[in-house]
N, C-alpha and C positions, 0 to 999 in steps of 0.2 A: 489356398493354404488354410485349411480349417479342419483340424483334428481334435478341436475342443481345447487347445492350448490358448490361454488368454493373452495373446501377444500384446495387443494394444493396451489392455487393462494393466497388465504387468509393467509395460513401459511407463505408463502414467504413475503407477505406485512407486516405482524405482526412482523416477524423476523427482517425486515429492520427497522421498528420503534423501536423495542427493542434496536437495536444497537445504536439508537440515543437517548436512554433513555426514550422512551414512551412505556408503557405497557398497552395494552388493553385486557380485559378479561370479563368474565361473573360473575354473582352473583350465586354461587354454579355450579354444573356440572352434577348432577345425574338425568338427564332428559331423559327418554326413548323416548320422542318425537323428540330427536335429532338423533335417529338411522336412518341411511339412508343418513345423511348429515355429521355430525361431527363423528358419531360412525358407525362402521362396525358391523352389527348384528351377522355375523358369528364368531366374536371373543368371543361371550358370549353364544354360543350354546353348550349345554351338552347333549350327547346322543339324539341328534336330536331335542332338544327343547331349546328355549331361556330361559336362567337362569338369572332372575332378581337379585338373590343373587350375581352371578358372575359379573353381570353388575355393580352393586352398588359398589362391592368390588374393581373392576379392571379398571373402565373406566376413572379414573383420569389420568392414563398413556397415554391412547389414546387421551384424551383431550389436554394433554401437547404437543402432536405432532403438534397441530394447534396453541394453545394459549400460551402466555408466563407467564400469571398470572391468578389467580382466587381469588375471595373473598370468604373466609370460613364463610359463614353466620351462620353455626352451632355453631360457637364460642359464638354467642349472648345468646344461651340457656343453655349452661353449660361451666364451666371452662375447658380449654384443659387439657389433660393428657399427660405425657411424651410418653406413648406408642401410643396414637393417633397422636401426632405430629410426631413421629418418622415414622409412617406409611405413612403420607402425604408427608413427605420430601423424603422418599425413593421411591415414585412412580413417581417422576419427575426428569428432568435433572438438572445439576448444575446452568444453567442460569435462571431457573424458579424462580418466586417470588410469595409469597402468600400475600394477604390482609386478615387481621383478624379483624372481629368485636369483640369488647370487650364485655364480658359477662354482661348481664343486671343486675347482682347483684352489679355491680359498677355503672351503668349509670341510673338506675331507682330510683326516689326519693320516690315514693309510689307504692307498688306492685299493679298492676291492679287486678281487681276481675275476674281473669280467672282460669280455672280449674288447670292449670299446677302450679299455685302458692299455691294451697291448702289454708291452714288456714292463710297464709300470706297475702292473697288478701285483699286490702284496708288498710294494715298496712304500716307505714313509714318504709323505708329501712335503717337500722343503718349502712350499708356499703356503702351507696351512696357517691361516690367520695372519697373512702377510698384508699389512695395512697399505704399504706402498703399492703392491700389485693391484689390491682392490681399488685404490684411488685412481691408478692410471689406466688399468684395463677394464674395470667394470664401470665405475663412476664416470670416467672420462667420456665415453660415447653418450652417456645420458645427459651430461652437463648442459649441452645446448637446449635441451627440452625439459629442463628441470620442473617447469611449471605443470607438466603432465605426468610426473612421477609421483604416484600416490603413496607407495610404501615400497621399501627395498627389504627383501626377506632373506636373512641368513638362516638357511636350513641345515641343521647338523643331524645327520643320521645317527642311528644308535651306536654309540661308541662301544666296541668290544674290548675285552681284556687285552692289554698290550698296546692298545691305541692311546688311551688316556689313563695314566696311572690311578688317578682318583678324580672326583668331582671338583675338588678344590683346584687342581691343576687346570682344568678347563676354565673354571672361573677366573683364575689368575691371568691366563692367556687371553681370554675374551676381554678382560678389563684393559689390558695393555693394547690390544687391537683397537678397541673403541676409543681409547685415549688418543691414538695416532690417526684415527679416521677423520677425514674432513668434516667439519660440523655442519649442522643445518639439514642433513638428509634425514628423511623419515625412516628410521630403521626399526626392524622388528626381528626378534630371534625366536626360531622355531627348534626346540630340542626334543629328542626322542628318548632320553634317559629319564625315567621318572624320578630317580634319586637326585637329579639336579634341581628339582623344584623345592628349594630351600632359600631361606632368607639371604644367605651369601650370594646366590645367583641373582635374586631379585634386586638386591641392594646395588649390585653393579649395574644392572640395566637402568635402575632409577637414577643413579648418579650421572649417567650419561644421557638421560631422557630417551631411552630406547624402550620400545614395547616388548613385553613377553607376548609371544604370539600363541594364543589358545588353539590347540589343535586336537582334532579327532583322528587318532591313529591306532593301529593294531595293539601296540603294547603300552599305550599311554592312557592315563585317566581321561575321561570324556572332557569336552570343552566345558560343560556345566560344572563338573567337579573341579577343574583347574581354576575356573573363575571364582570358586568359593575359597581357594587357598589364600590365607592371609598374606598380603603384600604382593599378590600376583598382578595387580594393576600398577604398572611401573612407569607409564608415560601419560601424557595428556591426550592420547588417542588410543582407540582399540584396534587390534588386528586379530583375525581368527581365520583358520582354514579347516573346513569340514571335509576331510579327505576319506576316511574310512570309519565304519562303526567299530569301536574297540572289540578285539577279538577276531575280527575278519581280516584275512591277509589280502594284500594287494592282488596276488595271483588269483585267489578265489574270487574276488570282486570282478576282475577282468573276465574270468571264465563265465561267471554267472550273469554279468550285466551287459556285455557286448551285444549289439552294436550301440547301446546306450540311447535306445528309442523311447523308453518308457520307464516309469517308476517300477522297480522290481521288489524292493524291500523297504518299507517305511521305517525311518529312525526317528521315532517320536521324541526321544530324549534330545537328540541333535537339534530337531526343529525347535523344541521348547527353549533350548540354550541360545539358539540363534535369535529367537524373538526377544529373549531377555537382554542379549547384548545390544540388539538394535535399540531397545527402549532406553538402555543406559547411555548409548552413544549419541543420540539425538541432541543437537544443539551443543556438542562438544567444542572444546577450545580448537581442536584441529580435526580434520576429517578422519573417520574410521573406516576400516575396510574388512569385509567378510567375504571369503571365497568358498565355493562349493565345487566339489569334485563329482564327476559321474560315478566314481567308485563308491560313494556313500550310499546312494539309493538306486542307481541305475540311470538317472537322468537329472543333471544338475539344474537346468532351467526350470524343470517341473518342482524340484526341491525348493528353489528360490520362490517360485509362485506360491507354494504352499506356506512358506514362512511368512510372506508379506500379505497373504489373503486376510481379508476383514473377518 
């Protein structure tokens, strides 16, 4: 397993940052394109052949040998189950922390007309920002493993006309939701409407000790730009997701970067912003979390290696 990827050196650097309260990891982890760098192919060979089933089942344990955290993107598509959460927690060491994306049943105002929504497509979501459903169906399965939950991410896609009348309506509903949410969970809010980045939004997050999550996304200002907005630091920890270079669509990134084996397009601004956030977060009151997606540059482990390189 030697393609020039600094696996052992990266693990050492990330462990050092973890001890200072800064966790860097990737968005999801089941990528065969990382075999040969992050993953050792021989671990997943059954009777002389690579077993994708074994890889998908077991690779989190090997991932955790290098990275101290991962964002569970799958949580966006269905509520976690006790058995599923138990399996995740059992695959990683005690110091490992998970980021969990909140299920879209809580964060979507109107269901998109996509196949997976079936007959609900185009309909308003009656459970949008329903704190009781969030507490019972999302936080409930996580509660027995709370010590390994690093951050819970409420991702709100870009609201279209007719979904939310105005930004103030979203802020008001978010305020009521956070007021009714069980306290003590490390929450971060990820929004995709640039117009929401106003003091009214930031003040609600600040009042509830919830982090504004800095995000790199197609139609959002870059992480570095967001971090310079007055009042955008709303909690005693930092959260960031480096998902896409602004201006590049998700579909374009998938088409250009799959199978995510190598860096395909360097985003120097994103790397600089990540280094700045790492510097700010070191020694913070609570752990901070930065996640990197393959769709940013083509291979998120290599992006992280570049960010933390001396």
